[in-house]
Every structure is written in C-alpha cells, then in structure tokens.
C-alpha positions in Angstrom: 31.9 11.6 82.6 33.3 10.9 79.2 34.8 7.6 78.9 38.0 6.7 78.0 39.0 3.8 75.3 40.8 1.5 78.0 36.8 2.0 79.9 35.2 0.9 77.1 37.2 -1.8 76.6 36.2 -3.3 79.9 32.2 -2.6 79.5 33.4 -4.6 75.5 34.5 -7.5 77.7 32.4 -8.0 80.6 28.9 -7.7 77.6 30.7 -9.8 75.3 31.0 -12.5 78.3 27.1 -11.9 79.6 26.2 -12.5 75.6 27.9 -16.5 76.4 25.1 -16.7 79.3 22.1 -18.0 80.1 22.3 -21.6 78.7 22.3 -22.0 82.8 20.1 -19.7 85.7 23.0 -19.7 88.1 25.4 -17.9 86.0 23.5 -14.7 84.3 25.8 -11.7 84.8 29.6 -11.7 83.8 31.8 -8.4 85.2 34.9 -7.1 83.7 37.9 -4.7 86.1 41.3 -3.2 84.4 44.6 -3.5 87.0 47.1 -0.9 86.8 48.9 -2.2 84.5 45.5 -2.4 81.5 45.0 -6.3 81.8 41.2 -7.0 82.5 40.2 -10.1 84.2 37.0 -11.4 84.2 34.2 -13.4 86.3 30.2 -14.5 86.0 28.1 -14.3 89.3 27.0 -18.1 90.9 23.4 -17.9 92.0 23.1 -20.1 95.1 20.5 -19.8 97.6 22.5 -19.0 100.5 23.7 -16.0 99.0 26.2 -16.8 96.0 28.9 -14.4 94.7 28.4 -12.1 92.3 30.1 -11.6 89.0 32.1 -8.5 90.1 33.5 -10.3 93.5 34.2 -13.0 91.5 35.9 -10.9 88.6 38.3 -9.6 91.9 39.1 -12.8 92.9 39.9 -14.2 89.9 42.0 -10.6 89.3 43.7 -11.0 93.1 44.8 -14.5 92.0 46.2 -13.2 89.4 48.3 -10.9 91.6 46.7 -7.4 89.4 47.3 -5.2 92.8 44.7 -2.7 92.8 42.2 -2.0 90.6 41.0 1.1 88.5 37.6 0.2 85.9 34.9 -2.1 87.0 32.1 -3.2 84.9 29.3 -5.7 84.5 26.3 -6.9 82.0 23.4 -9.4 82.6 23.2 -11.6 80.1 19.9 -11.8 77.5 20.9 -8.2 76.2 20.7 -6.7 79.3 23.4 -4.7 79.0 25.4 -2.7 81.4 24.2 -3.1 85.0 24.7 -0.6 88.4 26.6 -2.7 90.9 24.0 -3.6 94.5 24.9 -2.1 97.9 27.1 -5.4 99.1 29.3 -5.2 95.9 30.0 -1.6 96.5 30.9 -2.2 100.1 33.6 -4.7 99.2 34.9 -3.5 95.9 35.1 0.6 98.5 36.7 -1.3 101.1 39.1 -3.0 99.0 39.7 -1.1 96.1 38.4 2.6 97.1 39.8 4.3 94.1 38.1 2.4 91.2 36.1 3.8 88.4 32.8 1.8 87.9 31.0 1.7 84.7 27.5 2.6 85.0 23.9 3.3 82.6 23.1 6.6 82.6 19.4 5.3 83.4 20.9 4.2 86.7 19.0 0.7 85.7 20.4 -0.8 82.8 21.5 -0.3 78.8 23.8 -0.2 76.3 27.4 0.6 76.6 26.4 4.0 74.4 24.2 5.1 77.6 27.5 4.4 79.9 29.0 6.8 82.5 31.7 6.5 84.7 31.8 7.2 88.7 34.4 6.7 91.6 32.6 4.2 93.6 32.6 6.4 96.6 30.3 8.8 94.7 28.5 5.4 94.3 28.3 5.0 98.2 27.2 8.6 99.4 27.5 8.7 103.6 29.7 5.0 103.6 31.1 3.2 105.9 34.6 2.5 105.8 36.1 -1.1 107.1 38.3 0.1 109.6 40.6 -3.0 109.3 40.7 -2.7 105.8 44.2 -1.5 104.3 44.2 -1.3 100.3 46.7 -0.3 98.0 45.7 3.6 97.7 45.7 4.8 93.9 46.7 8.6 93.1 45.4 9.6 89.5 46.8 11.7 87.4 46.0 12.1 83.3 49.5 11.4 81.7 50.2 14.7 81.1 51.4 14.6 84.2 53.9 11.8 84.2 56.5 13.5 83.3 56.4 16.4 86.1 55.4 14.3 88.3 58.1 11.3 88.2 60.9 13.7 87.9 59.4 15.8 91.6 58.5 18.6 89.7 54.9 18.3 90.9 54.3 17.8 94.4 50.6 19.1 94.7 47.0 17.8 93.1 43.5 19.3 93.9 41.2 16.7 94.1 37.5 16.3 95.1 35.3 13.7 97.2 38.4 11.4 96.7 39.0 10.3 100.5 42.6 10.9 100.7 45.0 11.1 104.0 48.6 10.5 104.2 50.7 7.3 103.6 51.9 5.5 100.5 49.6 5.2 97.7 50.7 4.5 93.9 51.0 7.5 91.4 48.4 5.7 88.4 49.0 7.8 84.8 45.2 7.0 83.3 44.7 5.2 79.8 48.9 4.6 79.2 51.2 2.4 79.3 52.5 4.2 82.5 53.8 1.9 85.4 52.5 3.1 88.2 55.1 5.0 90.5 55.5 4.5 94.2 54.5 7.8 95.9 53.9 9.3 99.7 51.2 11.4 100.4 52.6 13.9 103.0 49.7 16.3 103.5 45.8 16.4 102.8 44.2 19.8 103.5 40.8 20.9 103.1 39.9 24.4 102.0 36.6 25.7 99.8 37.2 26.5 96.5 37.2 30.2 97.2 40.0 29.8 100.0 42.5 28.8 97.3 45.4 31.1 96.8 48.1 31.3 94.5 50.3 30.3 97.5 48.2 27.5 98.6 48.4 26.3 95.4 52.2 26.5 94.6 51.5 28.2 91.3 54.3 29.4 89.6 54.1 33.2 87.8 51.2 33.4 85.1 49.8 31.0 86.6 46.3 32.2 87.8 43.8 30.7 90.4 40.7 31.2 88.1 42.6 28.4 85.4 43.3 26.4 87.8 40.3 26.6 89.4 38.6 25.6 85.8 41.0 22.9 84.4 39.1 21.3 87.6 35.7 21.7 86.5 37.0 20.1 82.9 38.3 17.1 85.7 35.2 16.9 88.6 32.2 18.4 86.1 29.6 17.6 88.8 31.7 19.8 91.2 29.5 22.6 93.2 29.9 25.9 92.9 32.0 26.5 96.0 32.7 23.0 97.0 35.1 21.7 99.5 38.5 20.2 97.7 41.2 18.6 99.3 45.2 19.7 98.6 47.1 16.9 98.6 50.8 17.3 98.5 53.3 13.9 97.9 56.2 13.1 96.7 58.3 9.6 95.1 58.8 6.9 97.4 62.4 6.1 98.4 62.3 3.5 96.2 62.2 5.7 93.4 64.9 9.0 94.4 
C-alpha cells in the first residue's frame, strides 16, 4: 500500500527519536503512534532481563495517558541508523487486541530499512490466523477515504465493502483518513460475507449508472493484494443517535 503524508510523518518521528538513542543500551528502539485527531505520541523501549516493554507498547501507554483513544498508525525504528523495524510477535498481539484497526509501517524487506522502503499493513495482516482476546473490547474504527465524508455524515452513504478488516455489528468510529475531520460515531448494523463474484447491484445498493465492475475496480485500487475472487464483507452502518 502507498503511504500518505501523515503515515510518513509517523515514520519520520520514530526515526528522529531513534537517532537520539544509543548512549544507553537499555533504550535502543523508538516508536511513534498517531491517534484519530492527528496527534503523534512517542515512546522508547525499556530493556530488562525480566522482560521490559518494547517501544511500541511504551508509545501506546503514553498515548493512553494523553487520552488519545484508538490509534490509526504505528511505526518503530532502531538506533544506529537501523531504520524502520517490524513489530515483534508480542507487540502484534497487543496492537491487535487494543487497536485492531491500526495500520503498521513495516520495511518492505520484512526486517529493517529506511522510510523510503516502507509499506503499511493492517495489524490483522501482520498476524495471520490470530488469537483474539475474548475480554478485549477496543473502540473500533471504520476507515473511509475523505471523499466520503459528506455522504457518510449526511446519512446518504450507509454501506461499504471491506476485505480482511474483521468488523462486527456494534458501535464504531467513522474515521476519515488524512483529513482534519474529527471521527464520527456510527453503529455497524450488519456484516455479511460474499464472494466478489456473488456481488449484485441489489447487495451493493448501487444507484442507476453505477456498475459492479466499476465498484470492484475501486475495491482493487484500495486493496491491491486482494485475490481474484476474495471473500469480502458487506458492512452496513448508520449514524449513532448522538449524531441524528
């Protein structure tokens, strides 16, 4: 996935903080996280033989202390010019349980590298066949391109199709990516899984003049690695009562 300026900013903050480390071997990795209001929170790892926290977990804690709410982007970088780092397995599980809709910046090589070689991936993709902590009840995000802000907040748009986002009925925040618009509370009313080949104009509630082919083409632009006949979720939602 291509990176937006806001995502590159998160990476840059992590790498800038990492560049200040190195004098103390107990602090060698820096992390930066962005919340739904565009604020960036940071942290560094705390190495200890008892199992000190990784930088990502410290940044998540600092964000929580600032009342950040759900996080949208996470990145970590190593000292000594090591560049962007992929999160470890424990961090992936924690992020999935606490911020399941976060996107995580990782090096394309899968190990470490400069921001120019970075890509971005949903945390669920970084932890395939994951275990979901049954007691976790994180605030969910329903991400939208900013062009849908007016349609979604006016109630004209109430359906979206998602791939590998694991949504379920219940409250969520409609988050309009890379804009100054504040997130909007919504209720996800239904989630139904279909093969791409099973989608119809009725299922998608397409207006006259719109085609299934065009809709699927837009989906592929958003999910470039989506298989030819993937299972997708048709998600319906409505504005929460507080917005009506």
